[in-house]
Structure formats: C-alpha cells, structure tokens
N, C-alpha and C positions, 0 to 999 in steps of 0.2 A: 362283215363288215367289223374290223381293225378289229382284237383285243389287244388288253394289258393284262397277262396272266402269271403270274407266281408257279414255276412249277418243282416243287418236290422229285427228289431223286433222279435227274435228268441226266445224269451221268453210266447209269446203269443201259443195261443188254434194251428192257422197255421204254423208260423212259428217252435214250439219245432217239429211237424210233416218234415218239410219242413227240417230241418237238422238236423233231427232223419235216412232219405233217401240217406242226400249226407251225412253223415259222414258214410255212411253203404256202399256207394261207392267208401268210399277211396279218400274226399274227404274232406283238411282243413279246417278250419270254424271259425272264428272268428265272436261273436256277438256279435253285439252293442242294445245296451237296455239300458231303465233307472231298469230294475228288473233281477236279476243273474239269467239265464239257470242252471236246475242242468241237466247237462247232461257231463257223461269222456270226456278227450278228450274237451272238448269247452270252451276256456274261453269267460267271457261277459266283455267287459269292457264300464260301463258303463258314456252312453256318453247321450247328447242334441241334436237334430237333425237338430232339428232351429237355434242353435249356428251353424254355417258355418265354424269358428273357428278350435271349436270342430272336427266334419267330417270332414274336411283336415287331422286335427290330429290323425283318430282314422284308417283312411283312409294308411297311413304312418308309421305305429307300428308294432314289431313283436306282435305274433301274441300272445305268450306266452313263458315261461320264455328261453325257446331250442336256439330261434330266436336269443340269445346273443351270442349263439358259433361257430357260423358262422363267425361273428370278423367282416361283411359286410355289416353288417343295414341292416332295414329290406326289406325280401324279396319281389319283386312282390308281386301284385294282381292280382288275372286273369279275377275276374268278382265278381258285388257285384248283390245281392242281398236286393232287398228296401221293408220289410213290413209291417217298424214300422211307426202305426196309430193311430191316437185316433179313434175302431173300429166300427162304430157307433154313428147316431146320439142321442139322449138322455143322456149323461155319462160327455159334457160338453158342459158348451155354445157358439150355433152356431156357433158364432165369432170368436169361441179357435177351432174348431171341422176342419173351412174353417180354418183357418190361421195355425197351424202346421203342417195339412196336405199339403197343398200345400207348405209351407217355408221347411220346411222337405225333401220330398221331389228334388222340386231346386235345395235344397243344395249336397242333395245327389248325384244328376246328375253331377251337375259344378262339387262337387270339384273328381267325380272321372273322370269323360275327363278329369280335364288338369291335372290329377293325371299320364293322360294316358293307365288309364282303359278301355278298351272299350268294357266291354263286362259287358251287366248291365240290367237286369229284376226287374220291378218293377212291383208291387201288383195294380191293379185299381179293378175293380169292379161289380157285376153283378147289384150295387146301379145306377147304368148312365145307365140304358134302361128303365128306370124313374117309376115305378111302385113300388119299393120297398119301398121305404120312403116319396112315396107322402101321399099329402093332399085328401080321400076323394076316392072311388076305379073306381081306372084310368084304361085304357083297352092297352094292347100294342096295337099298330101300328099295328103289321103282326106278322106273326109265319112261319116261326123259327127265333130265335132273330142268327143271326150274325154277325159278325165284321163289316161289311158296315151299322149295321144301324144305324140314326136319332138321336144319344143317348141322349137325354134331361133331365133330373132328375130337379128335385124343391127342393130338401129339398142340407144341406153345405155338406154332410159328400158326397152324390153323384156328385155336384156340382166340389168337390176339388176333386175330383176324373177323371171329364172332363176334367178337366187344367191340370190336373199331367199328363192324355196325350199329349194333348199338350206342355208342357214342357220336356217331353219325343223324340217329333219327331221333336220339333225345334234344340236341345238339337244334335238330328241325324244326322238336317241337316247339325246345321254348322259344328258336327266333322267330321263325318264318322263310328262313332261308332256305333253298334249296338244296343236299347235299345227294349226291349221288356215286352209287360204294358201284363198280365194278368189278364180279368179282371173273376174274384174269383167269383162263386156260394157262396149260403149257406154251411158255413167247416161243414162238418159230422165228429164228431172223431168216435169212436168207441163206444165207452159209448150211445152216440147219439141215435144209430138202434134202440133201446126201448121206439122210443117216438113216433118213422114209421109209426105202427098201430093209432094212435093219428088223421097220418096224412092222413091213407088212410080214414080214415074213417069221417074225415071232408074237402074236397078235394079244397074248397073256401079257406082252410087256406093255403094252399102253392100259392095262388096266384103272392100272392112280390113277392114269389122266384121261380117263371118261371114254378112250379112244377121238377125245379131243384137244384138239389147238385152236390160239391165234397166230395168225401173221401177226407180228412187229411193225408192221405201217398200215393194218388195220386197224393196232390198236389205237394209231395216230387217228384214223377218218374217227375213230371212236368216241377216242377224247372232246375231239372238233365238235360235232354232233351233241353230246354232250353243254359241253360248253355254249353253244346258240340254243341251245333248248330249257327255252322260260316254266317257271310254274306250275313244277314237277311235286314238290316237296321235296322229302326224304321220296328216294326210289335206289330198287335192288337191277341191277344188269348183268347176266351174264355174257361174258364178252371176248366171245368164239366167234370162231367162224364159222359154218354156212354145215361144211361136210366129216364125214365118220370117215378117223383115218382105218381105211380098212375095201375093199375090193367088193367085199355081199354086200345089197341093201343091206340097211342100219335092222332091223327087225331082227331076217334072220342071222346076223352077224349076233345080237343080242341072243338069241332064247339059247344059240349056241355057245359061248363065249363069257354068257353071265346068268347063267340055267333059273339061276332063281333071285331072277331081280326080275317079277311081274312089270311087262311093257302096261303102259295105263293110257293110253290113248296113239290113236292114229297114227306112225313115222310116216317121215316118208320119204324118198329111198334109199337115199345115202344123206338124211336128215343128221346132227354129229346129237350122239348123246346128253352128254349138256347145251337144251337146246339153247340158239342164239334168237329165235320168237318174240322175243319181249323189246330187245334191242329190233332187228327188221322193220315191225310192226308199231311201236316206240316213238323210236326215234329217226327208221328211215336207213335203216343199213344197210347197205351193197356191199360184199366184199368181195377187193377187186386183187386174191395176192388166193386160190386155193390153191391147196402140194398137186393138182392137180398135172396145175401147168405144168410143175417141176419137178414130177418126177414118171420118169420112164415107164415103169412096168404097173404104175397108174390102169 
C-alpha cells in the first residue's frame, strides 16, 4: 500500500538510496534536509531538525504543490524515517556531534508522536557496539553481535546513537507508537565495491566494522519492511547484509582474527559477525546485493 513518508536526511549517502527504494515501491516521500536531493518526485524541505518548531511545522505540511488541490489542508503522514545526523566523528567538534544528533532525534520523535504519527524508524549505528570509533584496538565482548548485546560506545557519535535508542524506547512506552531503531552497518554504495579486494587482503582493516556491511539498496528494503510492519512497539534491528566480508568460514575467521572474543552460538558458514538474523526472521528481509556478486576475487 502506498504511504506518505517524511524522510529526514534523504540527501545523504544512505538516505538517497533508501528514498529511491521507497519511491520505487509507490510511496510518497518528503525529504527534510539541509541540502537538496536531486530526485524526481521528491521535494526537499530545508529544515534544521535541532529547532523543535521547524520539526513540528515540517511534519504537518503539504509534500508538494499538488497537495494544495485538495482544499482540505495537508494529508496525514503515515510514517517518519529519521536518518539525518552528523554522520560520524571528526566532522564537527565532539560536543556538536552529540548535541545535534541527540536533540534532532528527540525533536523528531516528540513531534511525530504528538502529531499522531505512530510509525517512526530511526537510524542507530554499528558504532554502538563500542569498537568502530574506540580508542586503541578494542575487542568485541562476543560474537555474533545481536540486538541484546550490552552496547558500550566511548565516542560522541556512538554515544549519541545509544541515547537515541533510549529516547525512542521512552516515547514508545509513553505513547504506544511503533518506533524501530536500525543499527546500520558500514553503508556500501555500488561504487564502493571496488575497495573490497583491499579489504580481503587486509582483514584487520575491517575489524572496526565487525567484518560486516549493508548495501545501501538493501537498506532501502529494510526501511520499507519497517514501515510495513506494525504492532512491534519499540524494537532494535541490526541492519546489515547476510555475509562476512571474508572468504574463510565465519567461525574459523573469527578464531584467527578475533581470538579474544568468544563465539556464543553456532554461526553459519559465512554469517556476518554483526548478525541480521532478527530482521530476517521478524521482518522477512532477503538481501538482494551480496558483495560476492560484485567482487571477482570473492
């Protein structure tokens, strides 16, 4: 069914692929961003999400000029997808990264729930698992990394995402809304597969990403599945593809390259260490873009 979706951060690397997928499924999308998105059929409303008034206003507007034809005011919004953020450390001072990401997420969730929008999807991150932007060579507590892991980031970006998950949980408990947090892995666009031979040649270079990734196009599918699935309340989902970025079987690879991290359950031959088992079982995710399709050395 076609839905009306407000998407924040649709002009970014992950966002533009997710918006394209949602449009291909027939959804109407309004993009909220500080930069325009050049995509037919998608209007970008330049919005500072750290300003609560702008967020309330943006979530209750026409999507485009066609909306004025009804004469009945803006149509209801079915879902909000919140990807907008300072996307990593070392782009702005740490306090600004934390402040912008936490305040914008609070504003978006608060406005959505108070406006009666009961489906919200937010972008959390692999960085919450505590290794990606850690100081020094840190080990994961165990493998596979699943959603019940005791997340413990030490950096401003990962910490902001941890706080955002708690914010989402609080609003879901308070309002009964469905709010799903996606712990998004290393986002890979089609052109990025050219880098994979170097990753295979230097396994240690992928430790901070837990030897896992998400194809940006498959991320769009995950967002669409979240929009379609109702009634789950607050949920956290790892948003990653099926397979480890290595040619060796997963357990043998991890015993060699992550010997200090115990393996707590049997893992599939090439299962990603950042496991997507939950999105496959709960949402029905089926990856369409394995890295092995695009890398001759695989």
